C-alpha positions as CSV (number, residue, x, y, z in Angstrom):
1,M,-11.1,-10.4,-22.1
2,Q,-7.9,-9.2,-22.8
3,P,-5.4,-7.7,-20.4
4,A,-5.8,-3.7,-20.5
5,R,-3.2,-1.2,-22.4
6,R,0.3,-0.9,-20.7
7,T,1.2,2.7,-20.3
8,D,5.1,3.3,-19.4
9,A,4.5,3.0,-15.5
10,N,5.5,-0.2,-13.9
11,Q,6.7,-2.0,-16.8
12,K,8.8,-4.3,-14.9
13,Q,6.7,-5.0,-12.4
14,A,3.9,-5.5,-14.8
15,E,5.9,-7.9,-16.7
16,V,6.2,-10.1,-13.6
17,W,2.7,-10.1,-12.0
18,N,1.2,-10.6,-15.7
19,G,3.4,-13.9,-16.1
20,A,4.5,-16.5,-13.6
21,G,4.5,-14.4,-10.7
22,G,0.4,-13.7,-11.3
23,R,0.2,-17.0,-12.1
24,A,1.7,-18.5,-9.1
25,W,-0.5,-16.5,-6.7
26,V,-4.0,-18.0,-8.6
27,E,-2.7,-21.3,-8.6
28,G,-1.7,-20.8,-4.0
29,Q,-4.4,-18.6,-3.6
30,A,-6.4,-20.7,-0.9
31,L,-2.5,-21.4,0.9
32,L,-1.6,-17.6,0.5
33,D,-5.2,-16.5,1.9
34,H,-5.0,-19.0,5.0
35,M,-1.3,-17.5,5.6
36,Y,-2.6,-13.8,5.3
37,Q,-5.8,-13.7,6.6
38,P,-4.5,-12.5,10.4
39,V,-3.3,-9.3,8.4
40,V,-6.8,-9.3,6.6
41,D,-8.0,-9.0,10.6
42,A,-5.5,-6.5,11.1
43,I,-6.8,-4.1,8.8
44,F,-10.4,-4.7,9.5
45,A,-9.1,-4.0,13.5
46,A,-7.3,-0.9,12.6
47,C,-9.8,0.7,10.0
48,P,-13.1,-1.5,10.1
49,P,-15.7,-0.4,7.1
50,A,-18.8,1.8,8.0
51,I,-22.1,1.0,6.2
52,G,-22.2,2.6,3.1
53,D,-19.0,3.4,2.4
54,R,-17.3,2.8,-1.1
55,V,-14.1,0.7,-0.7
56,L,-11.5,0.9,-2.8
57,D,-9.1,-2.1,-2.6
58,V,-5.5,-1.6,-4.0
59,G,-3.2,-4.3,-5.4
60,C,-6.3,-6.8,-4.5
61,G,-4.4,-9.3,-5.9
62,T,-7.0,-12.6,-6.3
63,G,-9.8,-10.8,-4.1
64,A,-8.9,-11.7,-0.8
65,V,-9.5,-8.2,0.9
66,T,-12.0,-7.0,-1.6
67,I,-14.6,-9.9,-0.7
68,A,-14.0,-9.6,2.7
69,Y,-15.3,-6.1,3.1
70,A,-17.9,-6.4,0.4
71,R,-19.3,-9.7,2.5
72,Y,-19.2,-7.1,6.0
73,L,-21.2,-4.6,4.1
74,D,-23.1,-6.8,2.2
75,T,-25.4,-4.2,0.3
76,G,-24.8,-0.7,-1.1
77,P,-22.3,0.5,-3.0
78,A,-20.0,-2.6,-4.5
79,C,-16.8,-3.2,-3.7
80,V,-13.5,-2.4,-5.8
81,G,-10.3,-3.8,-6.7
82,V,-7.3,-3.1,-8.7
83,D,-4.7,-5.0,-9.9
84,F,-2.2,-5.0,-12.7
85,S,-2.3,-8.6,-12.9
86,F,-4.7,-10.0,-15.7
87,P,-5.2,-13.5,-14.3
88,M,-5.1,-12.2,-10.6
89,I,-8.0,-10.0,-12.2
90,E,-9.4,-13.0,-13.7
91,A,-9.1,-14.9,-10.8
92,A,-10.7,-12.4,-8.8
93,R,-13.9,-11.9,-10.7
94,A,-14.3,-15.7,-11.0
95,R,-14.8,-15.6,-6.9
96,S,-16.6,-13.0,-6.5
97,E,-19.4,-14.4,-9.7
98,R,-19.7,-17.7,-7.9
99,E,-20.0,-16.4,-4.4
100,K,-22.3,-13.7,-5.6
101,I,-20.7,-11.0,-4.1
102,N,-21.1,-7.4,-4.4
103,A,-17.5,-6.1,-5.5
104,H,-16.1,-5.2,-8.9
105,F,-12.3,-5.3,-10.1
106,I,-10.5,-3.3,-12.6
107,Q,-7.3,-4.8,-14.3
108,A,-4.8,-1.3,-14.4
109,D,-2.2,0.0,-12.9
110,A,-3.5,2.0,-9.5
111,Q,-0.7,4.5,-10.4
112,V,-1.9,5.8,-13.5
113,Y,-5.5,4.6,-13.9
114,P,-7.9,7.6,-14.0
115,F,-10.3,6.8,-11.0
116,E,-13.7,8.8,-10.8
117,E,-12.3,11.9,-8.5
118,A,-13.5,11.9,-4.6
119,S,-15.5,8.2,-4.9
120,F,-14.2,6.4,-2.6
121,D,-14.7,6.6,1.8
122,L,-12.1,3.8,2.8
123,L,-8.9,2.9,0.7
124,V,-7.2,-0.5,1.7
125,S,-4.6,-3.0,0.5
126,R,-2.9,-6.3,1.7
127,F,0.6,-6.0,0.0
128,G,-0.5,-4.2,-2.7
129,V,0.6,-0.7,-2.9
130,M,4.7,-1.5,-2.4
131,F,5.2,-2.5,-6.4
132,F,5.1,1.8,-7.5
133,D,7.8,3.1,-9.2
134,D,6.8,6.5,-8.5
135,P,5.1,6.2,-5.1
136,V,4.3,9.8,-4.5
137,R,2.6,9.8,-8.3
138,A,0.9,6.7,-7.0
139,F,-0.6,7.9,-4.1
140,S,-1.0,11.4,-5.1
141,N,-3.5,9.4,-7.7
142,L,-5.2,7.3,-4.8
143,R,-5.7,10.5,-3.0
144,R,-8.0,12.1,-6.0
145,A,-10.2,8.9,-5.9
146,A,-10.6,9.9,-2.3
147,K,-13.7,11.4,-0.9
148,P,-12.8,14.6,1.7
149,N,-12.2,12.7,4.9
150,A,-12.0,9.0,3.5
151,K,-10.0,6.5,5.5
152,A,-7.0,4.4,4.1
153,C,-5.7,1.6,5.9
154,F,-2.5,0.2,3.7
155,A,-0.5,-3.0,5.7
156,V,3.2,-3.3,4.3
157,W,5.9,-6.2,4.9
158,R,8.5,-4.3,7.0
159,G,12.0,-5.4,6.3
160,P,13.9,-8.4,5.8
161,A,15.5,-8.3,9.8
162,D,11.7,-7.8,10.6
163,N,10.6,-11.3,8.7
164,A,13.4,-13.9,9.9
165,F,11.0,-16.7,7.5
166,M,11.6,-15.2,4.3
167,R,14.9,-13.9,4.8
168,D,16.5,-16.8,6.2
169,A,15.2,-19.4,3.3
170,E,16.4,-16.8,0.9
171,L,20.1,-16.7,2.5
172,A,20.0,-20.6,2.6
173,A,18.8,-21.0,-1.2
174,A,21.4,-18.2,-2.0
175,P,23.8,-20.8,-4.0
176,F,21.5,-21.4,-6.1
177,L,20.4,-17.9,-6.9
178,P,24.1,-16.8,-8.3
179,D,21.9,-14.3,-10.8
180,A,19.9,-12.8,-8.2
181,P,20.5,-9.3,-8.0
182,A,21.6,-7.3,-5.2
183,P,18.8,-6.5,-3.1
184,D,17.7,-2.5,-3.6
185,P,15.4,-1.0,-0.7
186,G,14.4,1.8,-3.1
187,A,13.1,-0.3,-5.8
188,P,9.7,-1.4,-6.0
189,G,9.2,-4.7,-4.1
190,R,8.1,-6.8,-1.2
191,F,10.4,-4.5,0.8
192,A,10.2,-1.0,-0.6
193,L,7.9,0.9,2.1
194,S,9.8,-1.1,5.0
195,D,11.1,2.2,5.7
196,R,8.8,4.0,8.3
197,D,10.3,7.6,7.7
198,K,9.8,7.2,4.4
199,I,7.0,5.9,4.3
200,E,5.6,9.2,6.1
201,V,7.4,11.5,3.0
202,I,5.6,9.5,0.3
203,L,2.2,9.8,1.7
204,S,2.6,13.6,2.8
205,N,4.0,14.4,-0.5
206,S,0.5,12.7,-1.7
207,G,-1.9,15.0,-0.2
208,W,-2.7,12.3,2.7
209,G,-2.6,13.4,6.3
210,G,-3.2,12.1,9.7
211,I,-0.9,9.8,9.1
212,D,0.1,7.0,11.6
213,V,2.6,4.2,11.1
214,L,1.8,1.0,13.2
215,Y,4.4,-1.4,14.1
216,A,2.7,-5.0,13.9
217,D,4.1,-8.7,14.3
218,I,1.2,-10.8,13.1
219,P,1.2,-14.1,13.8
220,S,0.3,-16.4,10.8
221,S,1.0,-20.0,9.6
222,L,0.4,-22.5,7.3
223,P,0.0,-26.2,6.9
224,L,3.4,-28.7,6.7
225,R,1.9,-30.4,4.2
226,H,2.3,-27.3,1.9
227,L,5.0,-26.1,3.5
228,D,8.0,-26.9,0.4
229,Y,4.7,-25.8,-2.2
230,M,4.9,-22.4,-0.2
231,F,9.0,-21.4,-0.7
232,T,9.3,-23.2,-4.0
233,S,6.3,-21.3,-5.9
234,F,6.7,-17.1,-4.3
235,G,9.3,-14.6,-4.5
236,P,12.5,-14.9,-5.4
237,I,13.3,-18.8,-4.2
238,G,9.9,-19.6,-6.6
239,G,11.2,-17.3,-9.6
240,A,14.6,-19.7,-9.4
241,F,12.8,-22.4,-8.7
242,R,11.3,-23.0,-11.8
243,Q,14.2,-22.3,-14.2
244,L,16.3,-24.9,-12.7
245,N,16.4,-28.6,-13.9
246,K,14.4,-31.7,-11.6
247,E,18.0,-32.5,-10.0
248,S,18.4,-29.1,-8.9
249,Q,14.9,-28.6,-7.3
250,A,15.4,-31.3,-5.6
251,Q,19.0,-29.7,-4.2
252,L,17.1,-26.8,-3.4
253,V,14.2,-28.4,-1.2
254,E,16.6,-30.3,0.7
255,T,18.6,-27.3,1.6
256,V,15.8,-24.9,2.4
257,R,13.1,-27.1,3.9
258,P,15.5,-27.5,7.0
259,V,15.7,-23.5,7.7
260,F,12.1,-24.4,8.9
261,S,12.1,-26.7,11.6
262,K,12.1,-24.3,14.5
263,N,8.9,-23.3,13.3
264,V,6.8,-26.6,12.8
265,I,4.8,-27.0,15.8
266,G,2.8,-30.6,15.2
267,E,1.3,-30.3,11.6
268,E,1.4,-26.2,11.1
269,V,4.3,-23.8,10.2
270,H,4.2,-20.5,12.4
271,F,5.9,-17.7,11.7
272,T,5.6,-13.8,12.3
273,A,4.5,-11.1,9.5
274,G,6.2,-8.1,10.7
275,C,4.2,-5.4,9.1
276,W,3.6,-1.6,8.7
277,I,-0.1,-0.8,9.5
278,I,-0.5,2.3,7.7
279,L,-3.0,4.3,8.5
280,A,-4.3,8.0,7.1
281,H,-7.0,10.6,6.3
282,A,-7.7,12.6,3.0
283,S,-7.4,15.3,5.0
284,H,-6.2,18.3,3.1
285,S,-7.2,19.4,-1.1
286,L,-3.9,18.5,-3.2
């Protein structure tokens, strides 16, 4: 199977997630699912599904949230995951087939994909809705896919100041990232929805109501033995690491690793995921 034909939307993000970025998430699936399981738990707690719900997981990646909801619901309509990363969708499909999960995966850009109108009872996402180049267009498209009175629950990152485990590592690695562009909080990316007021405006302008943006500090962890792999595989550091020679890679690891010393307890590295849990209802017509 080949990747779906591109539209003009989100071209830059599609190139990242269909390239090295997407492959890294596939290779690190087990570690990332372990690290972010508490975030999935927070989504479930904030927006538990009802029997018979049809669920759409937006920016589903390798399928952790889609599969979690499908396991919970067990029977009824298949849970649907959508992501524009071809390698991650292929991994999600293989995973659901292997585990015999009632789930269906679409490789597409949720910003423009022609979902069947008014077809989902619940829309969820774990860090998958921050990458739209036109957020109002994207959330309007998702609103059209939602049934009347459908619920939405999206977990997104708050800013770097609330996520020291990312910020401090990237500051330490800065000498190895001389060509990295200055962070643009308005651009698609991890922190594109870090501003609470911005979230409320985007969703209101997209046809969503009953909006509640909940502050959440979510305790998370990873095994200490995977620490070097984690920070050299994902995010800006991972992207830079792949471009360095062996000597510079070793220097980067020795520079960044001590940043996490304060987070180490025994054989685990503990950190806080500073998130917003966004709740909304499809409570009025577009």
